C-alpha positions in Angstrom: 285.2 -13.2 108.4 283.5 -13.6 111.8 282.4 -17.2 111.3 281.3 -18.5 114.7 280.8 -15.4 116.9 277.1 -15.8 117.1 277.3 -19.5 118.0 280.5 -21.1 119.2 280.6 -24.7 117.9 282.5 -25.9 121.0 279.3 -25.3 123.0 277.5 -28.1 121.1 279.1 -31.0 122.9 281.8 -32.3 120.5 285.4 -32.8 121.4 287.7 -29.8 120.6 291.5 -30.0 120.8 293.9 -27.1 121.0 297.6 -26.6 120.9 300.2 -27.1 123.7 302.8 -24.9 125.3 303.7 -22.6 122.5 306.4 -20.6 124.3 308.0 -23.6 126.0 308.1 -25.4 122.7 309.7 -22.5 120.9 312.3 -21.9 123.7 313.3 -25.4 124.7 312.7 -27.5 121.5 313.4 -24.9 118.8 316.0 -22.7 120.4 314.2 -19.3 120.1 315.0 -16.5 122.5 311.7 -15.1 123.8 312.2 -12.1 126.1 309.4 -11.8 128.6 308.1 -15.2 127.4 306.5 -13.4 124.5 306.0 -15.2 121.2 304.1 -12.4 119.3 307.3 -10.7 118.0 307.9 -13.7 115.8 305.1 -12.5 113.6 307.4 -9.6 112.4 309.9 -11.8 110.6 309.6 -14.3 107.8 311.6 -16.9 109.8 309.4 -16.3 112.9 306.2 -16.5 111.0 307.3 -19.8 109.3 308.1 -21.2 112.7 304.6 -20.3 114.0 302.9 -21.8 110.9 304.9 -25.1 111.3 303.8 -25.1 115.0 300.1 -24.7 114.3 300.0 -27.0 111.3 301.4 -29.9 113.4 298.5 -29.5 115.9 295.9 -29.0 113.2 296.9 -32.3 111.7 296.1 -34.0 115.0 292.6 -32.6 115.0 292.1 -33.6 111.4 293.3 -37.2 112.1 291.0 -37.5 115.1 288.1 -35.8 113.4 287.7 -33.4 116.3 287.2 -29.7 116.4 290.3 -27.6 116.8 290.6 -24.2 118.6 293.0 -21.8 117.0 294.8 -19.7 119.6 297.1 -16.8 118.4 300.5 -16.1 119.9 299.2 -13.0 121.7 299.2 -14.0 125.3 301.8 -11.3 126.0 300.5 -8.8 123.4 298.9 -6.4 125.9 300.0 -2.9 126.8 302.2 -3.4 129.8 304.1 -6.4 128.5 304.3 -4.8 125.0 305.8 -1.7 126.5 308.5 -3.8 128.2 309.4 -5.1 124.7 309.3 -1.7 123.0 305.9 -1.9 121.4 303.4 1.0 121.6 299.7 0.5 121.3 299.6 1.2 117.6 302.2 -1.5 116.9 300.6 -3.9 119.3 297.2 -3.5 117.6 298.9 -4.3 114.3 300.5 -7.4 115.8 297.2 -8.6 117.3 295.3 -8.2 114.1 298.1 -9.9 112.1 297.9 -12.9 114.4 294.2 -13.4 113.8 294.7 -13.0 110.0 297.3 -15.8 110.2 294.9 -18.1 111.9 292.1 -17.1 109.5 294.3 -18.2 106.6 295.0 -21.5 108.4 291.3 -22.1 108.9 290.5 -21.3 105.3 293.1 -23.9 104.3 292.4 -26.7 106.7 288.9 -26.6 108.2 286.6 -29.5 107.4 283.0 -30.3 108.4 284.3 -32.8 111.0 287.0 -30.4 112.2 285.5 -27.0 112.8 288.1 -24.4 113.8 286.8 -21.4 115.8 289.4 -18.6 116.4 290.1 -17.2 119.8 291.7 -13.9 120.7 294.2 -15.0 123.3 294.8 -12.6 126.2 297.2 -13.0 129.1 297.3 -11.5 132.6 298.5 -8.0 133.2 301.1 -9.3 135.6 302.8 -12.7 136.1 300.9 -15.8 135.2 302.4 -17.7 138.1 302.0 -15.1 140.9 299.2 -13.0 142.2 301.5 -10.0 142.6 299.6 -7.4 140.7 295.9 -7.5 141.8 293.9 -4.8 140.2 290.3 -3.9 141.2 287.7 -5.4 138.9 287.1 -1.9 137.3 290.8 -1.4 136.7 291.1 -4.9 135.1 288.1 -4.1 132.8 289.7 -0.9 131.7 293.0 -2.6 131.1 291.8 -5.5 129.1 289.2 -3.6 127.1 291.9 -2.3 124.8 293.0 -5.7 123.5 289.5 -7.1 123.5 288.5 -4.1 121.3 291.3 -4.9 118.8 290.1 -8.5 118.6 286.4 -7.4 118.2 287.3 -5.8 114.9 288.9 -9.0 113.5 287.7 -12.5 112.6 288.2 -13.7 116.2 285.1 -15.6 117.2 285.7 -15.1 120.9 288.3 -13.9 123.4 290.1 -16.1 126.0 292.0 -14.9 129.1 294.6 -17.5 130.2 296.6 -17.9 133.4 294.5 -15.5 135.4 295.7 -15.6 139.0 292.9 -13.8 140.9 289.2 -13.2 140.9 289.2 -9.4 140.2 291.0 -9.9 136.9 288.6 -12.6 135.8 285.6 -10.3 136.6 287.2 -7.3 134.9 288.1 -9.2 131.8 284.6 -10.7 131.5 283.0 -7.3 132.1 285.1 -5.8 129.3 284.1 -8.6 126.9 280.5 -8.1 127.8 280.7 -4.4 127.1 282.2 -5.2 123.7 279.4 -7.8 123.1 282.2 -10.4 122.6 281.9 -14.0 123.7 284.6 -14.9 126.2 286.3 -17.7 128.1 287.9 -17.3 131.5 290.8 -19.6 132.4 292.4 -19.6 135.9 295.7 -21.1 136.9 295.9 -23.2 140.0 298.6 -24.1 142.5 299.5 -27.6 143.7 296.8 -27.3 146.4 294.1 -26.6 143.8 293.7 -23.0 144.8 294.3 -19.8 142.8 297.6 -18.1 143.4 295.6 -15.5 145.3 294.3 -18.1 147.7 290.6 -18.6 146.6 289.1 -21.8 145.5 288.2 -22.4 141.8 284.6 -22.6 142.8 284.7 -19.2 144.5 286.4 -17.7 141.5 283.9 -19.0 139.0 280.9 -18.1 141.1 282.2 -14.6 141.7 282.7 -14.0 137.9 279.2 -15.4 137.2 277.6 -13.1 139.8 279.5 -10.0 138.7 278.9 -10.5 135.0 275.4 -12.0 134.9 276.8 -15.3 133.6 278.5 -13.7 130.6 281.4 -16.1 130.0 280.7 -18.8 127.5 282.5 -21.2 129.8 285.5 -21.5 132.1 288.8 -23.4 131.9 291.8 -24.4 134.0 295.3 -24.0 132.6 299.0 -24.0 133.7 298.4 -26.6 136.4 298.9 -30.4 136.3 295.8 -32.7 136.7 297.1 -34.0 140.0 296.8 -30.4 141.3 293.1 -30.0 140.6 291.4 -33.4 140.1 290.4 -33.5 143.8 288.7 -30.1 143.7 286.3 -31.0 140.9 283.1 -31.9 142.8 280.5 -33.4 140.5 277.7 -32.1 142.8 278.9 -28.5 142.8 276.9 -26.3 140.3 279.9 -24.3 139.2 281.6 -27.5 137.8 279.0 -27.6 135.0 280.4 -24.3 133.8 283.9 -25.7 133.5 284.4 -26.8 130.0 288.2 -26.9 129.2 291.6 -27.9 130.5 295.0 -26.9 129.3 297.3 -28.6 131.8 301.0 -28.5 132.3 303.1 -31.6 131.5 304.9 -31.4 134.8 303.5 -31.9 138.3 306.1 -29.4 139.6 304.9 -26.3 141.4 305.0 -22.9 139.6 307.9 -21.8 141.8 309.9 -25.0 140.8 309.1 -24.5 137.1 310.1 -20.8 137.3 313.5 -21.7 138.7 314.2 -24.8 136.6 316.8 -24.6 133.8 315.3 -27.6 132.1 311.9 -28.5 130.7 310.0 -31.3 132.4 307.8 -32.8 129.7 306.4 -35.4 132.0 304.8 -38.5 130.4 302.6 -37.7 127.4 300.7 -41.0 127.6 300.2 -40.7 131.3 298.8 -37.1 130.8 296.5 -38.4 128.1 295.2 -41.0 130.6 294.7 -38.4 133.3 292.6 -36.3 130.8 290.6 -39.3 129.9 289.8 -40.1 133.5 288.6 -36.5 134.0 286.5 -36.8 130.9 284.9 -40.0 132.2 283.8 -38.2 135.4 283.0 -35.0 133.7 282.0 -35.6 130.0 281.0 -32.0 129.6 284.7 -31.0 129.7 285.3 -31.1 126.0 287.9 -28.4 125.2 291.4 -30.0 125.7 294.9 -28.8 125.0 298.2 -28.3 126.8 300.1 -25.6 128.6 303.7 -25.3 129.8 306.0 -28.1 128.8 303.4 -29.8 126.5 303.9 -30.3 122.8 302.3 -32.1 119.9 303.0 -35.5 121.6 301.0 -34.6 124.6 298.0 -33.4 122.5 298.2 -36.4 120.3 298.0 -38.6 123.4 295.2 -36.5 124.9 293.1 -36.7 121.7 293.6 -40.5 121.4 292.9 -41.3 125.0 289.8 -39.0 125.2 288.4 -40.3 121.9 288.6 -43.8 123.4 287.0 -42.6 126.6 284.1 -41.0 124.9 
């Protein structure tokens, strides 16, 4: 059932948590082999599905304890045509996987949602290329055509909106949002940033948000930052800049390492969960409209627990 597509509850000002680094948790903490960093194939086996359910239930419990909303994000970041083809999935099989992922989250919502912990469902979409490098920059039209397929699959499910994570360049953000608008689907655009606070393609976050706004007539419900540490972007958030008011969510990395360092590292840098929670709380004190909070690479339930606790105290 499409429960919140007409009005996303996270737009109403309450705090919403989300999960952490799904793939890094599965690889480094649970020993899963995830070719191409793809978690969606786990949906095809009983063992894999149980692992995903355990993962989500651990985070849902944090939202319930904190009496915050909780955004349910499926393991479909890599379930798009190019990455699927690398893993041997054609579009028919990929569509089945994307739909199955949303059904799984819908069952979790039916089981756990409460009036104090609303649980909208996102259709998670990743970049066509690498989430760390701007090495495959399409035109905006090409990006719209590419992402329209996965958005179309999610439109026919219980997904309340679609979210594009780790976008590295402006054109892909514009194309994704245009495709979502054409499908009349609410959307969220999330850019990844480098240690200097710039997109991997070199533009500022402000330039990226303003460009997507202009090209799509303000279609995105809001914007996010993910796959960067707070020390990489805190200094680029200017309270006087109009675009900052459209930034509503953060899913930060646990590590302050650069993307290149993370890519070449054989170990997982989990950073300091309490310190990360404090950094989120400081951002929230300066920008109270940033209310959608989760984690990205290297984070797990400990980080989200700390983020939820610190930000509740800071509210």
